[in-house]
N, C-alpha and C positions, 0 to 999 in steps of 0.2 A: 209586678211588671214594671217596665221602664218608661211608662207613659207620662207625659206632662200635658195635661188637657188643653192648655192654651196655645200649643205649638202644633203646626202641621206635622204629621207623622210619616216618616219614610220607612215603610215596612219592607224589610229585606228578608225574603223567604229563600232559605238555602238548605244545604245538607253538608255535614262535615266531609262526606265521602264523594262529593261532587267536584270533579276537577275544574270545571268552569267556574264554580263558586270560589275555588282557591284563587283564581284570577280576578274575580269580581270583588271579593271582600276588600282588597286595598283601595279600590275605587270608592266603595262606600265609606271607608275610613277617611279618605281625603275629603269627600263631600261633607261628612260629619264635622271635620275640623274647620273647613273653609266656610261652612254655613252655620256655624255655632250661633245659637240665639235665634235662628230663623226656622230651623226644623229640629225635630228629634228623630233619632234612629232607633227602631225596634227590630229585633231579630227573631224570626220564627224558624224552627227546625221542621223540615218537611218529611223526614222519615223515608228517604229515597230508597235505602237498602234495608228492607224489612221483609218478613214473611218469606215467600218462596224466592225472593231476590238474594237472600243471604247465601253466600257461597265463598269458596276460597278465591283469593285474588287471582290466582293462576288461571281460573276458569275463563276469565275475560281479559287476561293480560295482553294478548296480542292486539285486541281492539284498543284497550286503554293505552298501551305503549305508543301506538300510532297517533292517538289523539293528543298525547302530551305535547308533542311538537307544535300542534296548532294552538294550544293554550299558551305555551311559552311565547310564540311569535305574536299572538294577539294581545296578551295581557302583560308581558314583560316579567312574569314570575319564573322561578326556576324550580324544577323538581330535583331533589337532591339525589346524590349517588346512593345513599342509604335506602331511599324509597325504590329506586330502580332495582337494587339488589333484592329488596323485599318482593317486588313483583316477579322477578326472575325465579326466585325460590318458590313463590306461589302459594304457600300453605296457609298464610294468615287469612282469617275469616273476615270478609267484608260485611259489617253489620252496623247500621246507624244507631242502634239503640243506646249503647253506652256513651258515646260522645254527645248525643243529644240529651241524655239524662244529665251529663256533666254540665251542659249549658243551662238546663233547668235549675240545677242547684246553684250555679253561679249567680243567676238572676236573684235567687232568694237571699244570698249572703253578701253579694257585692253592694257597696254603698254608693257607687258612682254609676248611674244608669248608662252614661255615655260610653262606658268601657266594655259593655257586653259585646260589641262588635270586635273589640280587640281580643277578647278571650276566644271568640269564635275563630278568629284568624290564628291565634296561638294553637288551637286544636288542629287546624288544617296544616300548619307548618310542622307540628309534631309528627304528623303522618307523612305528608308529601315532601318534606325536606329532610327530616331527621329519620324517617323510616320506622317510626314507632307504631306499635300495635295498639290501636285505640280501644280495643276490647279490655285492655289491662287497666284496672282502676288506678294503679300506681302512677301511670302517666300523668294524671291530673294533679297529683300531689306537687310535682315540680312546676306545673303550669300555673297554679294559683299563687305561687310564692310572691310574685310582684304585686299582688292585689290585697295583701294584708287580710287574707281570709284564714280563719282557724282551720287547720288541716283536719283535726279529728272530727269536727262538726261537718266539714265537707264530706269526708269519707262516710260518716254515719248517714247523712242524707242521701248520698249517692246510692246506698244499698237499700233504702226504704222502698217498700212496695208502693207507697203513696207517690214517690218520685216517678216510678215507672208509669203509674196511672196518669199523672199529670202530663208526662211526655207523650203518652198515647193520645191524650185529649188534644194536645198541640198538633200532632199529626192529623187528627180528624178535623181540626179547625182549618188547617191548610187545605185539606181535601174539599171541605165545604166552600172555601173561597173559589175553588175551581182551578187551582194551579195545575198546569199540564207538565211543567218541567222546571228545572232549577238551573240557575237562579231566576227568581221573578222578583221584581221590585214594583211597589205600589205606593203612591202618595195618597194619604188620607187627610182630607181637610174637612173637619166637621163630619157630616154624613156622606160626603162625596169621596169617591175613590178614583184615582187616575193611574192606569197601568203605565209605568214608565219604561219598562223593558222586560222582555221575555228572553232570557239568555244573557250572555256577556255583552257589555258595552264599554268602550274605552271612556276614560274620564271626560274628555271634552264633549263627546256626544251625550253622555249621561248627565253631566252637570247642566248642560243646556236644556235637556228634557225636564229636569227638576225645576229649573227656573221658569220654563214655559208653563208647566203645570201649576206652579204657584201663582203665576200671573193670570192664568185662566180661572183658577179658583177665586181669585180676588175680583175678577170681572163678573163672575157669576153670583157673587154674594149680593 
């Protein structure tokens, strides 16, 4: 995992198929950069689209299409024309398992823990901007190129039953935390946890919440 024991941990609980997470991840990236040395950022996948939620994109496209405009206005991200075409066609299956397994493998092979949040956003952009099918393992071959990760080993681990099991355990851990929706952000300082946001927050509000939680934690020590 990407933990550094002596730093407070900003725990970002997301799902690759969560549109509001697509808007929130750049906020987390900016906080990671601007508060380097003060906090560490860890990413947990929630498994939002699993089990009986797995379905063709077209099954919920009318709802999703209307929500996209809200995400764009609030977060300043853009959903690409390729994704909009994917949604209109509608046959691609929405399933969190493969992209979340890819993130599991990335954590294992990546040498810079601070980059996990970057890879998480790469996965989101592959789908939401470039319109790629995240069920296709070949998608991740291109995504890992900037990270100096050996392709064959990544592909081998992605297919392992042990990787699927580890990812299911991660989903279960998120459920035990009591997360009700995505994204959720929590600051962990020692044994204390401070819920920073449930849902999207713009950078100014979120960074303020992080600093206030750090101050509160320092006062409580």
